[in-house]
ZAMARGU-4260 file (C-alpha; in steps of 0.2 Angstrom, whole numbers, plus 5000, padded with zeros to 4 digits):
<rodrens>
0) 5137/4660/5077 | 5140/4649/5093 | 5149/4654/5109 | 5165/4647/5113 | 5163/4630/5122
5) 5168/4631/5141 | 5184/4626/5148 | 5191/4614/5135 | 5209/4618/5141 | 5207/4619/5160
10) 5194/4606/5163 | 5205/4598/5176 | 5201/4612/5188 | 5183/4609/5189 | 5178/4604/5206
15) 5162/4601/5216 | 5158/4614/5228 | 5156/4604/5243 | 5150/4587/5248 | 5131/4592/5250
20) 5130/4601/5233 | 5130/4595/5215 | 5137/4613/5210 | 5153/4614/5201 | 5166/4628/5198
25) 5184/4631/5191 | 5195/4631/5207 | 5206/4644/5199 | 5218/4647/5213 | 5226/4630/5210
30) 5232/4637/5193 | 5243/4650/5201 | 5246/4646/5219 | 5255/4661/5228 | 5254/4671/5212
35) 5236/4671/5212 | 5235/4676/5229 | 5244/4693/5225 | 5232/4697/5211 | 5219/4711/5213
40) 5202/4704/5215 | 5195/4712/5199 | 5210/4703/5189 | 5204/4686/5197 | 5187/4689/5189
45) 5196/4692/5172 | 5206/4676/5175 | 5191/4664/5181 | 5181/4671/5165 | 5196/4667/5154
50) 5199/4649/5161 | 5180/4645/5160 | 5180/4651/5142 | 5196/4645/5135 | 5193/4635/5120
55) 5210/4638/5111 | 5201/4650/5097 | 5194/4665/5104 | 5201/4663/5121 | 5219/4655/5120
60) 5229/4647/5134 | 5242/4661/5131 | 5228/4673/5136 | 5225/4665/5152 | 5243/4664/5156
65) 5245/4682/5152 | 5231/4687/5165 | 5239/4675/5178 | 5256/4685/5175 | 5247/4700/5177
70) 5261/4709/5188 | 5273/4709/5173 | 5260/4710/5159 | 5250/4723/5163 | 5248/4737/5151
75) 5258/4727/5138 | 5246/4714/5132 | 5229/4713/5125 | 5217/4700/5133 | 5199/4695/5129
80) 5185/4694/5141 | 5168/4686/5140 | 5156/4694/5151 | 5141/4684/5159 | 5128/4696/5152
85) 5124/4712/5142 | 5114/4727/5149 | 5107/4740/5136 | 5096/4755/5140 | 5084/4761/5127
90) 5093/4777/5120 | 5109/4767/5116 | 5100/4750/5115 | 5089/4754/5101 | 5104/4756/5088
95) 5110/4740/5093 | 5093/4731/5090 | 5090/4741/5074 | 5108/4735/5068 | 5104/4718/5073
100) 5087/4719/5062 | 5097/4726/5048 | 5110/4714/5049 | 5097/4700/5046 | 5093/4710/5030
105) 5111/4709/5025 | 5114/4691/5029 | 5100/4687/5019 | 5104/4697/5004 | 5122/4688/5005
110) 5114/4671/5006 | 5115/4668/5023 | 5100/4662/5036 | 5094/4678/5045 | 5088/4667/5060
115) 5105/4664/5064 | 5106/4683/5069 | 5102/4684/5087 | 5112/4687/5103 | 5122/4673/5110
120) 5125/4681/5126 | 5110/4685/5138 | 5105/4703/5136 | 5093/4715/5146 | 5085/4730/5138
125) 5079/4743/5150 | 5067/4757/5143 | 5071/4770/5154 | 5078/4785/5144 | 5062/4790/5135
130) 5054/4800/5149 | 5052/4819/5147 | 5045/4829/5159 | 5029/4836/5151 | 5021/4839/5168
135) 5027/4844/5184 | 5021/4855/5199 | 5020/4871/5188 | 5018/4862/5171 | 5002/4852/5171
140) 4996/4866/5159 | 4993/4863/5140 | 4993/4844/5137 | 5008/4840/5126 | 5005/4832/5110
145) 5010/4814/5111 | 5023/4816/5096 | 5026/4798/5095 | 5023/4784/5082 | 5019/4794/5068
150) 5001/4788/5066 | 4999/4788/5085 | 4988/4802/5093 | 4982/4805/5109 | 4964/4798/5106
155) 4972/4781/5104 | 4980/4780/5121 | 4975/4766/5132 | 4962/4771/5146 | 4968/4774/5163
160) 4965/4763/5178 | 4957/4774/5191 | 4955/4770/5209 | 4947/4780/5223 | 4959/4789/5235
165) 4957/4785/5253 | 4954/4796/5268 | 4969/4798/5282 | 4972/4785/5294 | 4960/4784/5309
170) 4970/4785/5325 | 4987/4788/5316 | 4986/4808/5315 | 5006/4806/5308 | 5001/4794/5294
175) 5007/4803/5277 | 4997/4790/5267 | 4980/4787/5263 | 4974/4772/5271 | 4960/4767/5283
180) 4966/4752/5293 | 4969/4744/5277 | 4951/4747/5271 | 4947/4756/5255 | 4938/4772/5257
185) 4932/4788/5247 | 4939/4806/5248 | 4929/4821/5243 | 4930/4824/5224 | 4948/4820/5217
190) 4954/4803/5211 | 4970/4797/5205 | 4977/4782/5195 | 4987/4768/5201 | 5003/4763/5191
195) 5003/4745/5193 | 5022/4741/5195 | 5026/4755/5207 | 5013/4755/5224 | 5017/4768/5237
200) 5015/4761/5254 | 5007/4770/5270 | 5020/4772/5283 | 5010/4763/5296 | 5000/4749/5287
205) 5011/4747/5271 | 4995/4747/5261 | 4997/4754/5242 | 4991/4771/5239 | 4988/4781/5222
210) 5003/4786/5212 | 5006/4805/5211 | 4995/4811/5197 | 5010/4818/5188 | 5019/4802/5186
215) 5003/4794/5177 | 5000/4809/5165 | 5019/4808/5160 | 5020/4790/5158 | 5003/4790/5148
220) 5012/4803/5135 | 5028/4792/5136 | 5019/4777/5129 | 5010/4787/5116 | 5026/4797/5110
225) 5036/4781/5109 | 5024/4769/5102 | 5034/4763/5087 | 5050/4762/5097 | 5041/4751/5110
230) 5033/4741/5096 | 5051/4738/5089 | 5058/4733/5106 | 5044/4721/5108 | 5047/4713/5092
235) 5065/4712/5096 | 5061/4703/5113 | 5050/4691/5103 | 5062/4688/5088 | 5079/4688/5097
240) 5084/4674/5108 | 5091/4680/5125 | 5083/4697/5124 | 5073/4703/5138 | 5065/4720/5138
245) 5060/4729/5154 | 5047/4741/5151 | 5045/4760/5153 | 5040/4765/5171 | 5051/4752/5179
250) 5066/4761/5183 | 5084/4767/5177 | 5095/4753/5169 | 5108/4755/5183 | 5096/4753/5198
255) 5085/4739/5190 | 5103/4731/5187 | 5107/4732/5205 | 5090/4728/5212 | 5084/4714/5200
260) 5096/4709/5187 | 5112/4706/5197 | 5117/4690/5202 | 5134/4692/5210 | 5137/4674/5207
265) 5129/4666/5192 | 5125/4648/5188 | 5125/4640/5170 | 5122/4621/5169 | 5126/4618/5187
270) 5143/4628/5185 | 5145/4643/5197 | 5155/4658/5191 | 5156/4677/5195 | 5143/4687/5189
275) 5149/4701/5175 | 5141/4713/5163 | 5146/4726/5149 | 5133/4737/5141 | 5129/4753/5131
280) 5130/4765/5145 | 5147/4771/5153 | 5139/4770/5170 | 5137/4751/5169 | 5152/4753/5182
285) 5138/4755/5195 | 5138/4737/5199 | 5156/4736/5204 | 5150/4743/5221 | 5141/4726/5223
290) 5157/4716/5219 | 5151/4713/5200 | 5164/4718/5186 | 5156/4728/5174 | 5159/4743/5163
295) 5152/4752/5148 | 5159/4748/5131 | 5147/4756/5120 | 5136/4750/5107 | 5146/4743/5094
300) 5157/4732/5106 | 5142/4727/5115 | 5134/4720/5100 | 5150/4710/5097 | 5147/4702/5114
305) 5129/4699/5111 | 5135/4690/5095 | 5147/4678/5105 | 5164/4688/5103 | 5174/4693/5118
310) 5178/4711/5123 | 5195/4715/5120 | 5206/4726/5132 | 5224/4730/5137 | 5228/4720/5153
315) 5225/4735/5164 | 5235/4743/5178 | 5225/4742/5194 | 5226/4756/5206 | 5223/4751/5224
320) 5213/4765/5233 | 5215/4763/5252 | 5200/4771/5261 | 5204/4776/5280 | 5194/4785/5293
325) 5176/4790/5292 | 5167/4805/5287 | 5159/4819/5296 | 5140/4822/5300 | 5137/4833/5285
330) 5146/4823/5273 | 5135/4812/5262 | 5140/4799/5249 | 5139/4811/5236 | 5153/4822/5244
335) 5163/4806/5246 | 5161/4803/5227 | 5165/4820/5222 | 5180/4820/5234 | 5187/4804/5227
340) 5182/4810/5209 | 5194/4825/5211 | 5208/4815/5219 | 5208/4801/5205 | 5208/4814/5191
345) 5223/4822/5199 | 5232/4806/5202 | 5228/4801/5184 | 5219/4784/5182 | 5213/4784/5165
350) 5211/4767/5156 | 5215/4759/5173 | 5205/4748/5185 | 5203/4756/5203 | 5200/4744/5217
355) 5195/4749/5234 | 5203/4742/5251 | 5206/4747/5269 | 5196/4750/5285 | 5186/4764/5278
360) 5178/4752/5264 | 5169/4743/5277 | 5161/4758/5284 | 5154/4762/5268 | 5137/4754/5263
365) 5134/4745/5248 | 5123/4759/5240 | 5138/4771/5246 | 5150/4760/5236 | 5138/4759/5221
370) 5137/4778/5220 | 5156/4779/5220 | 5157/4766/5207 | 5145/4774/5196 | 5155/4790/5195
375) 5171/4781/5189 | 5169/4786/5171 | 5171/4804/5178 | 5189/4802/5184 | 5191/4791/5169
380) 5195/4774/5176 | 5187/4759/5166 | 5179/4754/5183 | 5180/4755/5201 | 5179/4738/5211
385) 5172/4735/5228 | 5176/4715/5231 | 5161/4706/5240 | 5163/4707/5258 | 5151/4704/5274
390) 5143/4721/5271 | 5139/4715/5253 | 5131/4698/5261 | 5121/4709/5272 | 5113/4720/5260
395) 5109/4705/5248 | 5100/4698/5262 | 5090/4713/5265 | 5086/4714/5247 | 5078/4697/5244
400) 5091/4683/5242 | 5087/4669/5250 | 5098/4661/5264 | 5104/4646/5255 | 5108/4654/5240
405) 5119/4667/5251 | 5128/4653/5259 | 5131/4645/5242 | 5137/4661/5237 | 5150/4665/5252
410) 5155/4647/5251 | 5160/4649/5232 | 5168/4667/5233 | 5179/4660/5249 | 5185/4645/5238
415) 5191/4655/5224 | 5197/4669/5236 | 5186/4682/5229 | 5179/4687/5246 | 5187/4702/5255
420) 5190/4700/5274 | 5197/4715/5284 | 5202/4704/5297 | 5214/4693/5286 | 5228/4703/5278
425) 5239/4688/5273 | 5232/4687/5255 | 5232/4707/5252 | 5234/4710/5233 | 5248/4719/5226
430) 5243/4734/5216 | 5251/4744/5202 | 5250/4758/5213 | 5242/4762/5230 | 5234/4779/5234
435) 5226/4784/5250 | 5210/4794/5254 | 5206/4799/5273 | 5187/4800/5273 | 5190/4812/5288
440) 5196/4825/5275 | 5181/4825/5264 | 5170/4841/5265 | 5153/4844/5258 | 5155/4849/5240
445) 5147/4852/5224 | 5154/4851/5207 | 5153/4864/5192 | 5149/4875/5184 | 5153/4866/5168
450) 5161/4850/5172 | 5159/4836/5184 | 5177/4836/5189 | 5178/4854/5195 | 5174/4851/5214
455) 5170/4866/5225 | 5168/4865/5244 | 5150/4871/5249 | 5160/4884/5261 | 5168/4891/5246
460) 5153/4891/5234 | 5149/4909/5235 | 5167/4915/5233 | 5170/4902/5219 | 5155/4908/5209
465) 5159/4926/5210 | 5177/4921/5204 | 5169/4911/5190 | 5159/4927/5184 | 5175/4936/5182
470) 5186/4923/5174 | 5188/4923/5156 | 5176/4911/5146 | 5182/4893/5148 | 5179/4878/5159
475) 5176/4888/5174 | 5173/4907/5168 | 5159/4918/5161 | 5168/4934/5160 | 5155/4946/5166
480) 5160/4963/5168 | 5163/4968/5186 | 5150/4983/5185 | 5136/4970/5179 | 5140/4957/5191
485) 5126/4964/5203 | 5113/4966/5190 | 5095/4960/5193 | 5080/4959/5184 | 5062/4959/5190
490) 5050/4947/5184 | 5031/4944/5188 | 5025/4926/5191 | 5009/4919/5197 | 5005/4936/5204
495) 5021/4940/5213 | 5037/4950/5209 | 5054/4941/5211 | 5071/4946/5206 | 5083/4936/5195
500) 5101/4939/5196 | 5118/4930/5192 | 5119/4914/5201 | 5098/4913/5202 | 5093/4894/5203
505) 5080/4891/5189 | 5082/4872/5188 | 5083/4861/5203 | 5082/4842/5199 | 5084/4826/5210
510) 5087/4815/5194 | 5089/4796/5191 | 5108/4793/5186 | 5118/4794/5202 | 5110/4797/5218
515) 5094/4788/5218 | 5102/4771/5222 | 5107/4778/5238 | 5093/4778/5251 | 5102/4787/5264
520) 5105/4803/5251 | 5088/4802/5246 | 5081/4801/5263 | 5092/4815/5269 | 5085/4825/5256
525) 5067/4820/5261 | 5071/4824/5280 | 5079/4841/5275 | 5062/4846/5266 | 5052/4840/5280
530) 5062/4851/5292 | 5061/4866/5280 | 5042/4865/5278 | 5040/4864/5296 | 5050/4879/5298
535) 5040/4888/5285 | 5052/4888/5271 | 5047/4887/5252 | 5054/4887/5235 | 5051/4901/5223
540) 5037/4894/5211 | 5048/4900/5194 | 5060/4887/5199 | 5059/4871/5188 | 5060/4858/5202
545) 5058/4839/5199 | 5060/4822/5208 | 5064/4807/5195 | 5068/4792/5205 | 5078/4778/5198
550) 5065/4765/5201 | 5049/4763/5211 | 5058/4757/5226 | 5063/4775/5230 | 5045/4780/5230
555) 5042/4766/5242 | 5054/4771/5255 | 5051/4791/5253 | 5033/4787/5255 | 5033/4775/5269
560) 5046/4786/5279 | 5033/4800/5278 | 5045/4813/5268 | 5037/4812/5251 | 5024/4825/5254
565) 5036/4838/5261 | 5047/4835/5245 | 5031/4838/5235 | 5027/4853/5245 | 5043/4861/5240
570) 5040/4857/5222 | 5050/4841/5221 | 5036/4830/5216 | 5039/4814/5207 | 5038/4816/5188
575) 5042/4798/5183 | 5055/4785/5183 | 5068/4788/5169 | 5082/4800/5163 | 5074/4818/5163
580) 5083/4833/5167 | 5101/4828/5165 | 5098/4825/5147 | 5089/4840/5143 | 5072/4832/5144
585) 5064/4846/5157 | 5050/4857/5155 | 5053/4873/5147 | 5057/4887/5158 | 5043/4902/5159
590) 5043/4916/5147 | 5046/4928/5161 | 5062/4919/5167 | 5068/4917/5148 | 5065/4934/5145
595) 5074/4940/5160 | 5090/4930/5158 | 5091/4937/5140 | 5087/4955/5146 | 5101/4954/5159
600) 5113/4942/5151 | 5112/4932/5167 | 5122/4918/5172 | 5107/4908/5180 | 5110/4890/5187
605) 5104/4873/5187 | 5107/4862/5201 | 5105/4843/5200 | 5110/4827/5209 | 5116/4818/5193
610) 5134/4815/5185 | 5134/4827/5169 | 5134/4846/5169 | 5142/4852/5154 | 5137/4868/5148
615) 5120/4870/5139 | 5116/4851/5144 | 5100/4855/5155 | 5095/4870/5145 | 5102/4882/5131
620) 5099/4896/5142 | 5106/4889/5159 | 5125/4893/5159 | 5130/4886/5175 | 5126/4869/5181
625) 5131/4861/5198 | 5131/4843/5203 | 5126/4841/5221 | 5120/4828/5234 | 5100/4827/5235
630) 5099/4837/5251 | 5110/4850/5244 | 5099/4851/5228 | 5084/4854/5239 | 5094/4867/5250
635) 5099/4878/5235 | 5082/4878/5228 | 5075/4884/5244 | 5089/4898/5244 | 5085/4902/5226
640) 5104/4905/5222 | 5121/4897/5223 | 5128/4914/5227 | 5126/4911/5246 | 5137/4906/5260
645) 5127/4893/5270 | 5138/4896/5285 | 5134/4915/5286 | 5118/4918/5277 | 5101/4911/5281
650) 5091/4900/5269 | 5075/4911/5274 | 5065/4916/5289 | 5052/4907/5298 | 5033/4914/5300
655) 5040/4925/5315 | 5055/4932/5305 | 5068/4922/5314 | 5082/4917/5302 | 5084/4899/5296
660) 5101/4892/5292 | 5106/4877/5283 | 5113/4868/5300 | 5095/4871/5307 | 5087/4860/5296
665) 5101/4847/5290 | 5096/4829/5296 | 5109/4820/5307 | 5118/4803/5301 | 5108/4795/5315
670) 5091/4801/5310 | 5094/4796/5292 | 5101/4779/5297 | 5087/4775/5308 | 5074/4779/5295
675) 5084/4769/5281 | 5084/4754/5294 | 5065/4757/5296 | 5059/4759/5279 | 5071/4753/5266
680) 5064/4735/5269 | 5065/4718/5261 | 5046/4718/5256 | 5050/4733/5245 | 5062/4724/5235
685) 5052/4708/5234 | 5037/4719/5229 | 5047/4727/5215 | 5054/4712/5208 | 5037/4704/5207
690) 5030/4720/5198 | 5045/4720/5186 | 5042/4702/5180 | 5024/4705/5178 | 5026/4720/5167
695) 5011/4733/5166 | 4996/4732/5156 | 5001/4745/5143 | 5016/4736/5139 | 5007/4718/5140
700) 4994/4724/5128 | 5006/4733/5115 | 5005/4725/5098 | 5020/4719/5089 | 5025/4711/5073
705) 5030/4693/5073 | 5040/4691/5057 | 5058/4685/5056 | 5063/4700/5047 | 5057/4718/5054
710) 5044/4725/5042 | 5052/4742/5040 | 5039/4756/5039 | 5046/4768/5025 | 5036/4781/5032
715) 5042/4780/5048 | 5053/4794/5057 | 5058/4783/5072 | 5063/4766/5065 | 5073/4765/5049
720) 5084/4752/5042 | 5102/4760/5042 | 5114/4761/5027 | 5128/4753/5036 | 5127/4737/5026
725) 5122/4745/5009 | 5140/4741/5001 | 5144/4725/5010 | 5153/4712/4999 | 5155/4695/5004
730) 5174/4698/5006 | 5183/4714/5013 | 5191/4725/4999 | 5209/4731/5001 | 5212/4747/5011
735) 5209/4762/5000 | 5220/4778/5002 | 5213/4794/5008 | 5216/4807/4995 | 5213/4825/4995
740) 5202/4825/5010 | 5194/4842/5017 | 5193/4845/5035 | 5176/4845/5040 | 5178/4853/5057
745) 5194/4860/5066 | 5191/4857/5084 | 5201/4860/5101 | 5203/4851/5117 | 5191/4841/5128
750) 5178/4839/5113 | 5165/4828/5122 | 5153/4815/5114 | 5140/4828/5120 | 5147/4839/5107
755) 5147/4825/5094 | 5133/4814/5096 | 5115/4820/5095 | 5107/4822/5111 | 5093/4832/5120
760) 5079/4841/5111 | 5079/4844/5091 | 5081/4863/5088 | 5069/4869/5077 | 5081/4878/5065
765) 5092/4861/5064 | 5095/4850/5049 | 5085/4836/5058 | 5070/4848/5061 | 5070/4852/5042
770) 5070/4833/5039 | 5056/4830/5051 | 5046/4845/5044 | 5047/4839/5027 | 5039/4823/5032
775) 5024/4832/5039 | 5029/4834/5058 | 5026/4849/5068 | 5040/4855/5081 | 5029/4848/5095
780) 5031/4830/5087 | 5050/4831/5085 | 5052/4822/5102 | 5071/4820/5106 | 5086/4814/5098
785) 5088/4800/5110 | 5070/4794/5106 | 5074/4794/5087 | 5091/4784/5088 | 5083/4771/5078
790) 5082/4783/5063 | 5100/4786/5055 | 5094/4801/5044 | 5089/4810/5060 | 5104/4806/5068
795) 5116/4810/5055 | 5109/4827/5054 | 5110/4829/5072 | 5129/4824/5073 | 5140/4839/5077
800) 5123/4850/5080 | 5127/4855/5098 | 5125/4874/5099 | 5141/4873/5111 | 5153/4866/5098
805) 5167/4877/5095 | 5174/4875/5077 | 5190/4885/5074 | 5184/4889/5057 | 5169/4898/5063
810) 5177/4907/5079 | 5162/4905/5090 | 5151/4891/5097 | 5140/4886/5083 | 5134/4869/5074
815) 5142/4877/5058 | 5157/4874/5047 | 5164/4880/5030 | 5162/4871/5014 | 5179/4876/5006
820) 5175/4873/4989 | 5161/4885/4988 | 5167/4896/5004 | 5149/4895/5011 | 5145/4893/5030
825) 5134/4879/5032 | 5126/4867/5045 | 5138/4854/5047 | 5127/4841/5039 | 5123/4851/5025
830) 5142/4854/5022 | 5146/4836/5023 | 5131/4833/5011 | 5139/4843/4998 | 5156/4836/5001
835) 5149/4818/4998 | 5140/4823/4982 | 5156/4830/4976 | 5166/4814/4980 | 5178/4823/4993
840) 5182/4812/5008 | 5183/4821/5026 | 5194/4821/5041 | 5192/4829/5057 | 5206/4839/5066
845) 5206/4840/5085 | 5216/4842/5101 | 5218/4832/5117 | 5205/4821/5124 | 5195/4819/5109
850) 5178/4810/5113 | 5178/4811/5132 | 5163/4809/5142 | 5148/4797/5139 | 5152/4783/5128
855) 5140/4784/5112 | 5140/4774/5097 | 5131/4787/5087 | 5147/4799/5090 | 5156/4787/5078
860) 5141/4781/5067 | 5136/4799/5063 | 5153/4805/5057 | 5155/4789/5046 | 5138/4793/5039
865) 5145/4811/5036 | 5158/4804/5025 | 5173/4806/5039 | 5187/4794/5034 | 5199/4799/5048
870) 5201/4809/5064 | 5217/4817/5068 | 5219/4821/5086 | 5232/4823/5100 | 5224/4811/5110
875) 5208/4801/5112 | 5196/4795/5127 | 5198/4776/5124 | 5180/4771/5122 | 5177/4784/5109
880) 5192/4778/5100 | 5186/4760/5100 | 5170/4766/5092 | 5178/4775/5078 | 5188/4760/5074
885) 5172/4750/5076 | 5164/4761/5062 | 5179/4759/5050 | 5186/4777/5054 | 5205/4778/5056
890) 5210/4785/5073 | 5226/4796/5069 | 5236/4804/5082 | 5249/4818/5081 | 5267/4813/5087
895) 5270/4816/5105 | 5272/4835/5108 | 5264/4840/5091 | 5248/4847/5087 | 5240/4856/5073
900) 5248/4873/5077 | 5265/4866/5079 | 5264/4856/5063 | 5259/4872/5054 | 5241/4867/5049
905) 5227/4878/5046 | 5214/4866/5042 | 5210/4873/5025 | 5222/4862/5017 | 5218/4845/5009
910) 5225/4829/5016 | 5231/4813/5008 | 5239/4796/5015 | 5241/4779/5011 | 5239/4764/5022
915) 5252/4750/5021 | 5246/4734/5014 | 5253/4726/5031 | 5244/4738/5043 | 5249/4735/5061
920) 5246/4742/5078 | 5255/4759/5082 | 5262/4760/5064 | 5268/4778/5059 | 5259/4784/5043
925) 5264/4799/5032 | 5252/4813/5028 | 5255/4825/5013 | 5244/4841/5011 | 5239/4852/4996
930) 5252/4865/5003 | 5266/4853/5000 | 5270/4849/5019 | 5273/4831/5024 | 5272/4826/5041
935) 5271/4809/5051 | 5255/4803/5062 | 5252/4787/5072 | 5239/4775/5067 | 5231/4773/5085
940) 5227/4754/5084 | 5231/4745/5099 | 5230/4727/5094 | 5228/4715/5079 | 5209/4714/5083
945) 5207/4732/5080 | 5218/4732/5064 | 5207/4718/5058 | 5190/4727/5061 | 5196/4742/5053
950) 5201/4731/5037 | 5183/4725/5037 | 5176/4743/5036 | 5171/4741/5055 | 5164/4728/5068
955) 5147/4727/5059 | 5153/4722/5043 | 5165/4709/5051 | 5151/4701/5061 | 5139/4701/5045
960) 5152/4692/5035 | 5153/4679/5049 | 5135/4675/5048 | 5135/4674/5028
</rodrens>
């Protein structure tokens, strides 16, 4: 399928950039005149893409004019959008690539040419979510079984490249590296191995020194465990045009996107246009801090973009967020993020664009902006946009953009009025709504204990946690009896005795997702660690501490600034580059801690610098999880508890017995900025880009098939041809009624995709575990659901397998449901399997905000394979609703003000409904139950495209038919 030809309708707008340049561009401002000048910057980017891709078919002239008339058409019309590129990460990317491979099979079966199936849009896939913390400061213990390719074992792993460790610098007593005036030397005894793509720099000589041993150990296990998946990725990069795979050990997708993949202004055939991106992760929005329009749309829509189709979206309202003032010395960018998150949640920006302006924006660095933009899914916006300005250009200059390219970029952006200038307010955009946030009002905060939007000022942390202990079980409460709130349990660990109580920190992780793109936040953590160590403070050894940077650049500047050894001394040793603790991939807690938690029924805590903290996400036994800035993660780890008032209580005592308070070791903004200027340097960015382009030896030497069709291994438990196309016909069949459907699950409000989609480790008693055990795998070889997303049999069995799922049929959190024909209480998969054998269709009853959280395609694919034909909810998270439609599941919605209780539904009835032959967006349907009750619901389709996809049985079927 060819992409639409560019600019057939608006070619008259093409101009040459200047007399000295052959580069051309669409001068879109000429189209709209003064009307264009009042458009928000983010809408101007949408308009440019519409003009450039207008071909009268996928993109019509009417669509272009609707975007230009944004002021009157917002929220009322659907518009297509062609992004410049696609970004995948491996957990959500592997289903997309497996679907492409399966689609080749389906197209061949229908008589088409499988070679035509390949992405039409440039696609980057970063292997960053496979990392697990098998080794850390107290877990270099029993070497884990690699688990991975079903035939792969530890003895077949590639040999390590060992380099001698060098002695300390001569004449530089403060050197934290291991160089000797640039000459190699030898130390006594120990050696370590160098990971090729992430060299650490000595702070004085900028010479490479060995990686932490832990990184190497974790990466070696990662390659062994995920061998089959990596071979499939390599096959994909060879067989599919426009696919580039960035191998493990390079960094997180979001940070690699910022440091290496982002163009800000793209160029194709001498035509300049704004960079833009969509991808399979909700935090693609991070690049909006760099002035690049991008957001997560999930795997199904992303596959459509990869095939040359546009993303369809309701022309959004744009909320202008004016930032004024400046933050105080103790506030980090993470505090700003949490403050803005809470404020925008309260205002209500779901399904809208947010665009930042005002004097306060210029005071934020680009890395601060990207941190703010990264969290926008947590306050419900589609994206949060920071237009390019002088701060952006300065940042790009520091990160390797050459001067000529920057000059061209600035000239182009100013020509099309996409450059923000504080000094010129004559062309200030008009917004749907304007809100103001004074940065002076933001105080240091954390977020938790169960949701990212529940912000708590650090000064209120102790009182808030005590209140959570008393409150009823819910989003904040744990309902601990008053007489038990001061209980403590003694544990013996490494020859010493400690006491665990409610609020004790047992996991402290500086993770990859949100903060590691921000040098100021990371360096603040390093400086705080340095001052803490110098003051004689330490972290209790039973606390699972870890540091998993988003990319090797973080290792560069932490090492070159001299703070990395202090972080390591407190237990925050680098464990690898990838998603780890925040998706449950942490080393198991010690038996002593687990026993104490169980014995005392303790509410222990995890503190992490990520963006998700839903209950049970980090570890089943850790009930309270708080999001915090990197320096606060270190501070709470030192304190050993969240039940502390940092203003009044010390973190600990120095060797003389003197109390040490947080304010004694908190680094000033001046200290942080000075080190940031000195060590976050151009050479680091250049070195990383060079290493990324070179890959690494493990990846480069990995063998992969070279056949047009992927040779599926029927014995594989990692990669399996999915059954989505099994019943595919050349033409779509008429919509069939849903007759006598049983309710698989009766759910309440705010059911997240974490509850629905398989994630984290595979429980030994689960249906997925039984499947793997039957295929000869041991529990140590199970790996994680994320690693097995290429196997639909595992993923279907892991759907709704979250232990925190509250099904009203069961009355308590458990991945169970009732099979009503037999009355048995079963695992969700086992019940669904029985229903399918009996030929009984299924629906799901739910409350408000069904499918909130991360956008995961398996949260729709899994229910589809379980036999779910429809979901009936009070309201939906838009991304998840789009996924349901993309899999051919009908998203039904109660009438406003109604729900299952008000309608009088128990969920034990059977349900029947018929779809009209002329199905239309928002049509009202009638449902009849086995009790004789009849009530109306809304078919929650927003446009004709969604109706078309539903009629085809989903997006995959629709696209496959196009190829055949």
